[in-house]
BAVO-260832 format. One record per residue: residue number from 1; residue in one letter; z, x, y of N, C-alpha, C in turn. Coordinates in Angstrom, 3 decimals, decimal comma. Example, Ala and Ser with C-alpha at 12.3 -4.5 7.8 and 13.67 -1.06 7.14 Angstrom:
2
+-------+------+----------+----------+----------+----------+----------+----------+----------+----------+----------+
! kelum ! zake !      n.z !      n.x !      n.y !     ca.z !     ca.x !     ca.y !      c.z !      c.x !      c.y !
+-------+------+----------+----------+----------+----------+----------+----------+----------+----------+----------+
!     1 !    a !    7,800 !   13,190 !   -5,690 !    7,800 !   12,300 !   -4,500 !    7,800 !   13,200 !   -3,300 !
!     2 !    s !    7,080 !   12,850 !   -2,250 !    7,140 !   13,670 !   -1,060 !    7,870 !   12,900 !    0,030 !
+-------+------+----------+----------+----------+----------+----------+----------+----------+----------+----------+
REM end
This chain:
113
+-------+------+----------+----------+----------+----------+----------+----------+----------+----------+----------+
! kelum ! zake !      n.z !      n.x !      n.y !     ca.z !     ca.x !     ca.y !      c.z !      c.x !      c.y !
+-------+------+----------+----------+----------+----------+----------+----------+----------+----------+----------+
!     1 !    m !   27,406 !  -52,977 !  -54,655 !   26,717 !  -51,929 !  -53,942 !   27,697 !  -51,295 !  -52,945 !
!     2 !    r !   27,789 !  -49,955 !  -52,971 !   28,702 !  -49,238 !  -52,066 !   28,142 !  -49,201 !  -50,660 !
!     3 !    a !   29,044 !  -49,251 !  -49,704 !   28,655 !  -49,150 !  -48,301 !   28,161 !  -47,730 !  -48,019 !
!     4 !    p !   27,224 !  -47,566 !  -47,088 !   26,786 !  -46,218 !  -46,727 !   27,952 !  -45,452 !  -46,096 !
!     5 !    e !   27,912 !  -44,132 !  -46,233 !   29,006 !  -43,309 !  -45,728 !   28,444 !  -42,061 !  -45,050 !
!     6 !    v !   28,881 !  -41,802 !  -43,829 !   28,534 !  -40,559 !  -43,145 !   29,501 !  -39,511 !  -43,668 !
!     7 !    t !   28,957 !  -38,470 !  -44,306 !   29,820 !  -37,478 !  -44,955 !   30,058 !  -36,240 !  -44,113 !
!     8 !    n !   29,192 !  -35,985 !  -43,123 !   29,367 !  -34,819 !  -42,271 !   28,534 !  -35,001 !  -41,003 !
!     9 !    i !   29,062 !  -34,523 !  -39,881 !   28,349 !  -34,550 !  -38,601 !   28,457 !  -33,158 !  -38,002 !
!    10 !    d !   27,324 !  -32,611 !  -37,535 !   27,381 !  -31,331 !  -36,834 !   26,441 !  -31,359 !  -35,634 !
!    11 !    t !   26,226 !  -30,228 !  -35,018 !   25,428 !  -30,176 !  -33,796 !   23,934 !  -30,389 !  -34,030 !
!    12 !    h !   23,493 !  -30,389 !  -35,274 !   22,076 !  -30,549 !  -35,589 !   21,728 !  -31,929 !  -36,128 !
!    13 !    g !   22,722 !  -32,671 !  -36,598 !   22,478 !  -33,982 !  -37,191 !   23,666 !  -34,416 !  -38,027 !
!    14 !    f !   23,405 !  -35,346 !  -38,936 !   24,497 !  -35,799 !  -39,804 !   23,969 !  -36,141 !  -41,192 !
!    15 !    w !   24,897 !  -36,126 !  -42,158 !   24,597 !  -36,445 !  -43,546 !   25,044 !  -37,867 !  -43,830 !
!    16 !    l !   24,170 !  -38,628 !  -44,482 !   24,445 !  -40,017 !  -44,802 !   24,282 !  -40,230 !  -46,303 !
!    17 !    l !   25,341 !  -40,721 !  -46,934 !   25,308 !  -41,033 !  -48,359 !   25,034 !  -42,525 !  -48,504 !
!    18 !    v !   23,912 !  -42,843 !  -49,137 !   23,552 !  -44,244 !  -49,342 !   22,862 !  -44,393 !  -50,696 !
!    19 !    r !   23,293 !  -45,385 !  -51,448 !   22,761 !  -45,650 !  -52,797 !   22,787 !  -44,416 !  -53,691 !
!    20 !    g !   23,867 !  -43,641 !  -53,581 !   24,052 !  -42,479 !  -54,449 !   23,263 !  -41,245 !  -54,049 !
!    21 !    k !   22,529 !  -41,289 !  -52,929 !   21,767 !  -40,125 !  -52,462 !   22,233 !  -39,745 !  -51,066 !
!    22 !    e !   22,268 !  -38,433 !  -50,827 !   22,663 !  -37,960 !  -49,511 !   21,419 !  -37,540 !  -48,734 !
!    23 !    h !   21,346 !  -37,980 !  -47,477 !   20,196 !  -37,700 !  -46,619 !   20,685 !  -37,038 !  -45,348 !
!    24 !    f !   19,934 !  -36,020 !  -44,883 !   20,253 !  -35,379 !  -43,611 !   19,373 !  -35,994 !  -42,529 !
!    25 !    l !   19,995 !  -36,455 !  -41,447 !   19,273 !  -37,045 !  -40,326 !   19,410 !  -36,107 !  -39,130 !
!    26 !    p !   18,407 !  -35,237 !  -38,909 !   18,479 !  -34,309 !  -37,776 !   18,232 !  -35,047 !  -36,464 !
!    27 !    y !   18,949 !  -34,632 !  -35,423 !   18,802 !  -35,291 !  -34,123 !   17,389 !  -35,149 !  -33,564 !
!    28 !    e !   16,694 !  -34,089 !  -33,917 !   15,320 !  -33,928 !  -33,438 !   14,418 !  -35,038 !  -33,947 !
!    29 !    e !   14,665 !  -35,489 !  -35,146 !   13,839 !  -36,560 !  -35,726 !   14,443 !  -37,944 !  -35,502 !
!    30 !    y !   15,732 !  -37,998 !  -35,231 !   16,435 !  -39,268 !  -34,996 !   17,202 !  -39,159 !  -33,672 !
!    31 !    p !   16,480 !  -39,136 !  -32,546 !   17,112 !  -38,865 !  -31,251 !   18,114 !  -39,917 !  -30,799 !
!    32 !    w !   18,102 !  -41,084 !  -31,394 !   19,020 !  -42,155 !  -31,011 !   20,470 !  -41,783 !  -31,255 !
!    33 !    f !   20,701 !  -40,820 !  -32,147 !   22,066 !  -40,443 !  -32,511 !   22,583 !  -39,223 !  -31,746 !
!    34 !    r !   21,725 !  -38,514 !  -31,043 !   22,074 !  -37,238 !  -30,410 !   23,303 !  -37,334 !  -29,506 !
!    35 !    d !   23,343 !  -38,294 !  -28,624 !   24,450 !  -38,402 !  -27,669 !   25,441 !  -39,507 !  -28,037 !
!    36 !    a !   25,342 !  -39,990 !  -29,254 !   26,222 !  -41,075 !  -29,700 !   27,635 !  -40,556 !  -29,957 !
!    37 !    r !   28,597 !  -41,440 !  -29,798 !   29,980 !  -41,108 !  -30,137 !   30,111 !  -41,045 !  -31,654 !
!    38 !    v !   31,002 !  -40,202 !  -32,120 !   31,208 !  -40,040 !  -33,561 !   31,535 !  -41,386 !  -34,209 !
!    39 !    r !   32,424 !  -42,149 !  -33,597 !   32,816 !  -43,434 !  -34,193 !   31,618 !  -44,387 !  -34,306 !
!    40 !    d !   30,633 !  -44,270 !  -33,390 !   29,465 !  -45,137 !  -33,471 !   28,504 !  -44,703 !  -34,576 !
!    41 !    i !   28,430 !  -43,403 !  -34,830 !   27,616 !  -42,918 !  -35,957 !   28,277 !  -43,312 !  -37,275 !
!    42 !    l !   29,600 !  -43,233 !  -37,331 !   30,325 !  -43,592 !  -38,551 !   30,252 !  -45,088 !  -38,857 !
!    43 !    n !   30,023 !  -45,898 !  -37,849 !   29,999 !  -47,352 !  -38,010 !   28,607 !  -47,810 !  -38,437 !
!    44 !    v !   28,297 !  -47,595 !  -39,708 !   26,993 !  -47,967 !  -40,252 !   27,193 !  -48,932 !  -41,410 !
!    45 !    g !   26,326 !  -49,905 !  -41,495 !   26,402 !  -50,865 !  -42,590 !   25,062 !  -51,012 !  -43,278 !
!    46 !    l !   25,125 !  -51,477 !  -44,502 !   23,919 !  -51,772 !  -45,274 !   23,763 !  -53,287 !  -45,259 !
!    47 !    v !   22,828 !  -53,777 !  -44,437 !   22,655 !  -55,208 !  -44,246 !   22,111 !  -55,860 !  -45,509 !
!    48 !    n !   21,147 !  -55,243 !  -46,134 !   20,683 !  -55,647 !  -47,463 !   20,387 !  -54,364 !  -48,224 !
!    49 !    k !   19,740 !  -54,439 !  -49,340 !   19,587 !  -53,229 !  -50,148 !   18,786 !  -52,124 !  -49,482 !
!    50 !    d !   18,025 !  -52,434 !  -48,418 !   17,183 !  -51,410 !  -47,798 !   17,289 !  -51,363 !  -46,279 !
!    51 !    h !   18,310 !  -51,960 !  -45,687 !   18,385 !  -52,056 !  -44,227 !   19,712 !  -51,497 !  -43,725 !
!    52 !    l !   19,657 !  -50,315 !  -43,096 !   20,844 !  -49,705 !  -42,492 !   20,933 !  -50,149 !  -41,041 !
!    53 !    h !   22,151 !  -50,420 !  -40,581 !   22,327 !  -50,897 !  -39,207 !   23,544 !  -50,249 !  -38,573 !
!    54 !    w !   23,338 !  -49,685 !  -37,357 !   24,400 !  -49,135 !  -36,528 !   24,563 !  -50,094 !  -35,349 !
!    55 !    p !   25,514 !  -51,026 !  -35,410 !   25,615 !  -52,072 !  -34,385 !   25,878 !  -51,558 !  -32,970 !
!    56 !    a !   26,742 !  -50,584 !  -32,803 !   27,061 !  -50,086 !  -31,460 !   25,886 !  -49,346 !  -30,824 !
!    57 !    l !   24,984 !  -48,841 !  -31,652 !   23,839 !  -48,083 !  -31,153 !   22,555 !  -48,906 !  -31,154 !
!    58 !    d !   22,600 !  -50,090 !  -31,748 !   21,428 !  -50,949 !  -31,894 !   20,282 !  -50,202 !  -32,576 !
!    59 !    v !   20,623 !  -49,509 !  -33,673 !   19,654 !  -48,732 !  -34,450 !   19,564 !  -49,331 !  -35,839 !
!    60 !    d !   18,339 !  -49,506 !  -36,304 !   18,072 !  -50,008 !  -37,647 !   17,099 !  -49,055 !  -38,328 !
!    61 !    l !   17,404 !  -48,705 !  -39,570 !   16,514 !  -47,862 !  -40,370 !   16,438 !  -48,426 !  -41,771 !
!    62 !    s !   15,289 !  -48,267 !  -42,384 !   15,212 !  -48,654 !  -43,789 !   15,588 !  -47,441 !  -44,637 !
!    63 !    v !   16,221 !  -47,688 !  -45,761 !   16,590 !  -46,609 !  -46,675 !   15,319 !  -45,918 !  -47,161 !
!    64 !    d !   14,264 !  -46,687 !  -47,362 !   13,000 !  -46,098 !  -47,813 !   12,460 !  -45,088 !  -46,803 !
!    65 !    s !   12,714 !  -45,305 !  -45,504 !   12,241 !  -44,348 !  -44,495 !   12,978 !  -43,016 !  -44,603 !
!    66 !    l !   14,194 !  -43,029 !  -45,131 !   14,929 !  -41,782 !  -45,359 !   14,425 !  -41,073 !  -46,611 !
!    67 !    e !   14,064 !  -41,862 !  -47,612 !   13,596 !  -41,290 !  -48,876 !   12,137 !  -40,848 !  -48,815 !
!    68 !    n !   11,335 !  -41,490 !  -47,961 !    9,910 !  -41,178 !  -47,824 !    9,538 !  -41,079 !  -46,341 !
!    69 !    p !   10,087 !  -40,101 !  -45,614 !    9,884 !  -40,043 !  -44,163 !    8,421 !  -39,895 !  -43,746 !
!    70 !    e !    7,613 !  -39,271 !  -44,567 !    6,202 !  -39,089 !  -44,214 !    5,451 !  -40,418 !  -44,100 !
!    71 !    a !    5,959 !  -41,446 !  -44,724 !    5,324 !  -42,769 !  -44,671 !    5,756 !  -43,572 !  -43,451 !
!    72 !    y !    6,736 !  -43,054 !  -42,698 !    7,289 !  -43,782 !  -41,555 !    7,345 !  -42,882 !  -40,321 !
!    73 !    p !    6,262 !  -42,785 !  -39,578 !    6,357 !  -41,986 !  -38,345 !    7,324 !  -42,671 !  -37,372 !
!    74 !    l !    8,211 !  -41,892 !  -36,811 !    9,222 !  -42,445 !  -35,910 !    8,626 !  -42,757 !  -34,550 !
!    75 !    v !    9,056 !  -43,853 !  -33,984 !    8,648 !  -44,229 !  -32,637 !    9,910 !  -44,415 !  -31,827 !
!    76 !    c !    9,979 !  -43,710 !  -30,718 !   11,154 !  -43,742 !  -29,863 !   10,751 !  -44,343 !  -28,524 !
!    77 !    g !   11,713 !  -44,689 !  -27,683 !   11,445 !  -45,289 !  -26,389 !   10,720 !  -44,377 !  -25,417 !
!    78 !    n !   10,649 !  -43,074 !  -25,683 !    9,969 !  -42,158 !  -24,782 !    8,510 !  -42,009 !  -25,182 !
!    79 !    p !    7,594 !  -41,901 !  -24,201 !    6,193 !  -41,698 !  -24,550 !    6,000 !  -40,314 !  -25,151 !
!    80 !    p !    4,971 !  -40,131 !  -25,986 !    4,735 !  -38,812 !  -26,569 !    4,421 !  -37,801 !  -25,465 !
!    81 !    p !    4,707 !  -36,506 !  -25,705 !    4,517 !  -35,488 !  -24,668 !    3,115 !  -35,485 !  -24,071 !
!    82 !    h !    2,087 !  -35,711 !  -24,874 !    0,724 !  -35,672 !  -24,343 !    0,430 !  -36,849 !  -23,414 !
!    83 !    a !    1,247 !  -37,897 !  -23,445 !    1,029 !  -39,065 !  -22,592 !    1,831 !  -39,004 !  -21,303 !
!    84 !    q !    2,689 !  -38,009 !  -21,181 !    3,528 !  -37,897 !  -19,995 !    2,803 !  -37,092 !  -18,920 !
!    85 !    a !    3,099 !  -37,403 !  -17,677 !    2,539 !  -36,641 !  -16,564 !    3,152 !  -35,255 !  -16,557 !
!    86 !    p !    2,382 !  -34,232 !  -16,155 !    2,966 !  -32,888 !  -16,070 !    4,134 !  -32,882 !  -15,091 !
!    87 !    p !    5,115 !  -32,007 !  -15,299 !    6,305 !  -31,984 !  -14,455 !    5,993 !  -31,798 !  -12,973 !
!    88 !    s !    4,885 !  -31,109 !  -12,633 !    4,577 !  -30,857 !  -11,231 !    3,972 !  -32,078 !  -10,537 !
!    89 !    t !    3,571 !  -33,080 !  -11,314 !    2,973 !  -34,271 !  -10,727 !    4,067 !  -35,263 !  -10,356 !
!    90 !    p !    4,210 !  -35,567 !   -9,058 !    5,249 !  -36,534 !   -8,694 !    4,892 !  -37,924 !   -9,175 !
!    91 !    r !    5,878 !  -38,655 !   -9,593 !    5,663 !  -40,029 !  -10,039 !    6,036 !  -40,958 !   -8,894 !
!    92 !    l !    5,073 !  -41,728 !   -8,446 !    5,315 !  -42,652 !   -7,351 !    5,503 !  -44,052 !   -7,892 !
!    93 !    m !    6,417 !  -44,759 !   -7,301 !    6,648 !  -46,128 !   -7,715 !    6,663 !  -46,985 !   -6,458 !
!    94 !    r !    5,868 !  -48,010 !   -6,461 !    5,867 !  -48,922 !   -5,325 !    6,830 !  -50,055 !   -5,631 !
!    95 !    t !    7,682 !  -50,319 !   -4,677 !    8,630 !  -51,414 !   -4,837 !    8,518 !  -52,318 !   -3,626 !
!    96 !    p !    8,728 !  -53,596 !   -3,798 !    8,678 !  -54,489 !   -2,641 !    9,835 !  -54,190 !   -1,690 !
!    97 !    t !    9,599 !  -54,472 !   -0,422 !   10,650 !  -54,260 !    0,574 !   11,723 !  -55,319 !    0,380 !
!    98 !    p !   12,983 !  -54,897 !    0,218 !   14,044 !  -55,880 !    0,032 !   14,184 !  -56,755 !    1,276 !
!    99 !    p !   14,553 !  -58,013 !    1,110 !   14,662 !  -58,929 !    2,248 !   15,597 !  -58,424 !    3,342 !
!   100 !    e !   16,667 !  -57,700 !    2,979 !   17,606 !  -57,242 !    3,991 !   17,028 !  -56,142 !    4,881 !
!   101 !    v !   15,884 !  -55,531 !    4,481 !   15,264 !  -54,477 !    5,271 !   14,128 !  -55,043 !    6,127 !
!   102 !    e !   13,509 !  -56,141 !    5,677 !   12,401 !  -56,755 !    6,403 !   12,817 !  -57,056 !    7,836 !
!   103 !    g !   11,963 !  -56,693 !    8,765 !   12,184 !  -57,026 !   10,153 !   13,209 !  -56,163 !   10,870 !
!   104 !    t !   13,748 !  -55,138 !   10,227 !   14,757 !  -54,296 !   10,868 !   14,145 !  -53,044 !   11,461 !
!   105 !    g !   12,837 !  -52,868 !   11,277 !   12,202 !  -51,635 !   11,734 !   12,259 !  -50,552 !   10,679 !
!   106 !    l !   12,998 !  -50,796 !    9,584 !   13,076 !  -49,812 !    8,502 !   11,970 !  -50,010 !    7,486 !
!   107 !    a !   11,378 !  -51,192 !    7,464 !   10,303 !  -51,468 !    6,518 !    9,038 !  -50,751 !    6,975 !
!   108 !    r !    8,222 !  -50,307 !    6,029 !    6,957 !  -49,659 !    6,360 !    6,021 !  -50,626 !    7,050 !
!   109 !    r !    5,337 !  -50,165 !    8,020 !    4,343 !  -50,994 !    8,695 !    3,014 !  -50,846 !    7,967 !
!   110 !    k !    2,282 !  -51,953 !    7,835 !    0,974 !  -51,909 !    7,218 !    0,024 !  -51,183 !    8,152 !
!   111 !    r !   -0,958 !  -50,481 !    7,565 !   -1,928 !  -49,760 !    8,380 !   -2,677 !  -50,744 !    9,275 !
!   112 !    g !   -2,939 !  -50,298 !   10,472 !   -3,686 !  -51,121 !   11,406 !   -2,816 !  -52,057 !   12,198 !
!   113 !    k !   -1,535 !  -52,060 !   11,967 !   -0,628 !  -52,952 !   12,711 !    0,361 !  -52,153 !   13,487 !
+-------+------+----------+----------+----------+----------+----------+----------+----------+----------+----------+
REM end
């Protein structure tokens, strides 16, 4: 079995030749590759007959997902747009006061104290 081969990379995505078929992976659908270094995109292996692996990027795809993308909705680390807060809504995060700030007068005082 021949190793997968990246045959072309451009600003929209890259072409991957695997098992005698060439597949285009657009960055819009495969965002993990958008900001990757060329050498990391080129470093792809076929772990078994259906498992592609990019070790430097920690990305795994099945060959079947390239051949039948409609059967594999992509899930990325970012929440879907409808689940995100609108840009005008500030996101607040509560964090505990670090020990080095406690008692220095820089820590927030609890209400009523």
